[in-house]
C-alpha positions in Angstrom: 0.0 0.0 0.0 1.4 3.4 -0.9 1.0 6.5 1.1 1.0 10.0 -0.3 3.2 12.5 1.4 2.7 16.0 0.4 5.9 17.9 0.2 5.7 21.2 2.0 7.8 23.8 0.3 7.9 27.5 -0.1 4.6 28.9 -1.2 4.1 31.2 -4.2 6.0 34.5 -4.1 3.5 37.3 -3.1 5.4 40.5 -2.7 2.3 42.6 -2.2 1.3 40.4 0.8 4.9 40.6 2.1 4.7 44.4 1.9 1.4 44.4 3.7 2.9 42.2 6.4 6.0 44.4 6.8 3.8 47.5 7.1 1.6 45.8 9.7 4.7 44.7 11.7 6.1 48.3 11.4 9.3 47.0 9.7 10.2 50.1 7.7 13.5 48.9 6.2 11.9 45.6 5.2 8.8 47.4 3.7 11.0 49.8 1.7 13.1 46.9 0.4 10.0 44.9 -0.7 8.5 48.1 -2.3 11.8 48.6 -4.3 11.7 45.0 -5.4 8.1 45.4 -6.6 9.0 48.6 -8.4 11.9 46.9 -10.2 9.4 44.3 -11.4 7.2 47.2 -12.6 4.2 46.0 -10.6 1.9 48.6 -9.2 1.3 49.1 -5.5 -2.2 50.3 -4.8 -2.7 53.8 -3.4 -4.1 52.4 -0.2 -1.1 50.2 0.4 1.3 53.1 -0.6 -0.5 55.3 1.9 0.2 52.7 4.6 3.9 52.8 3.6 3.9 56.6 3.8 2.2 56.5 7.2 4.9 54.1 8.4 7.7 56.4 7.1 6.0 59.3 8.9 5.8 57.3 12.2 9.5 56.3 12.0 10.6 59.8 11.4 12.4 59.0 8.2 12.8 61.4 5.3 9.0 61.9 5.1 8.5 64.8 2.7 9.6 63.1 -0.5 7.4 60.1 0.3 4.4 62.3 1.0 4.9 64.4 -2.1 5.2 61.4 -4.4 2.1 59.9 -2.9 0.1 63.1 -3.3 1.2 63.5 -6.9 0.2 59.9 -7.6 -3.1 60.4 -5.9 -3.8 63.5 -8.0 -2.9 61.6 -11.1 -5.2 58.7 -10.3 -8.2 60.6 -8.9 -10.1 62.2 -11.7 -12.6 63.7 -9.3 -9.9 65.6 -7.3 -10.4 69.3 -6.9 -7.9 71.9 -5.7 -9.8 72.2 -2.5 -9.7 68.5 -1.9 -6.0 68.3 -2.9 -5.3 71.1 -0.4 -7.1 69.2 2.4 -5.3 66.0 1.6 -1.9 67.8 1.5 -2.6 69.5 4.8 -3.5 66.1 6.3 -0.4 64.6 5.0 1.6 67.4 6.5 0.0 66.6 9.9 0.7 62.9 9.6 4.1 62.8 11.4 2.6 64.4 14.5 -0.8 62.9 14.2 -0.7 59.2 13.0 -4.5 58.9 13.1 -4.7 61.4 10.3 -4.2 58.6 7.9 -7.8 57.6 8.5 -9.0 60.9 7.3 -7.1 60.4 4.0 -8.5 56.9 3.6 -12.0 58.4 4.0 -11.3 60.9 1.2 -10.1 58.0 -0.9 -13.4 56.2 -0.4 
């Protein structure tokens, strides 16, 4: 009689899930590394996930402004219903993010 033994190996490579996990664990260096790998593969990171990375950068006190500006520019480019008033509100909220981490929820509400 034969028995079947399933070989357990590494699962499929899911860099987006790895990035989500690194952000949840607040591992900034790991999250940045994974994001760079994803960018090299020319795979898009969703705006929500990118916002999570920006919020982590803000919380860790890293070089935040370039991250926030890139995210804002991308949000403007991907949001056809954006107005100057809404952009100003999102920009002001992003500016507050390092001092007020909960501000990320206000941006998520704007995003829908």
